[in-house]
N, C-alpha and C positions, 0 to 999 in steps of 0.2 A: 418572471418569478424565478428566484434562485433556489435550487434544492441541492442537498448533498447526501451522499450515501456513506455509510460507515461499515467497515469490515474489521474483523479481528484477525491479526496475523501474529505468529510466533516466530521470533528470530533467535539465532544462535551465534555464539562466538567463543573462541577459546582464549580471548584476550581480556574483554571487559564487557560490562553491561552497555556502556556507551558505544562500544564497537558493534555490539549486536544491534543496537538501535539504528546506527548510521548505515550498516550493511542492509538491514531490512528495508529502510526507507529507500535506499538506492535500488534494491531489487524490485520493490513495488513500483517505483517510478518508471521502470522499463516496460511495464504492461498496463499501468493505470495512468490515464491522463488527468490533469487538473488536480493533483494532490493539494490538499488545503492545510491539514493539521494532523498531529498525532497526539494521543494521550497514552502514557505508559500505564497499563492496567496492573501489571504484576512483573516482578523480577524474581528469578529463581536461579539456582546453580546446582550443578552436580559436583560431588566431592569424591576424590579417590586419594587414599593415603593422607588424609588431613590437608589436602590441597584442592582448591577449586580447579576443575579441569574443563568445565563448560558453563558459560553464562547464557541464560535464557531470558527473553523478554516477551511479554504479551502486549501488543500494541493495538489500539483502536486507531485506524487510519481513516480519515475522511477525505472525500474528493468531490469536486463539483460535478453534478450531473449535467450533461449537455442537453439543451432543449431539443425536443423531438421536432424534426422538420419534415413536413410532407412535401414530397417532390411534386412540383408543378408541371403539368404537361407542357411540352414545347410546341411551338407553332410550326416546327419543321415537318415537312411532308416527306415521307420515305418514297423515293422514286425508284421502285424496283420493277 
């Protein structure tokens, strides 16, 4: 059976919303295995002096959950 988990992550960029998305997925992939998909939940921006200075995105990131495996005892006998 395949299962996936979803987490909400916020990313930032001073270049664009697309850059914020790409950087966030890249960062998430460094610590989360089996990334599957993203959904952009929200886009926001901070403005200073009539200019956008920071782009923000909220992402729903999904990843495949690895099946739980019970370690089987080995037949090796410890000769101490």
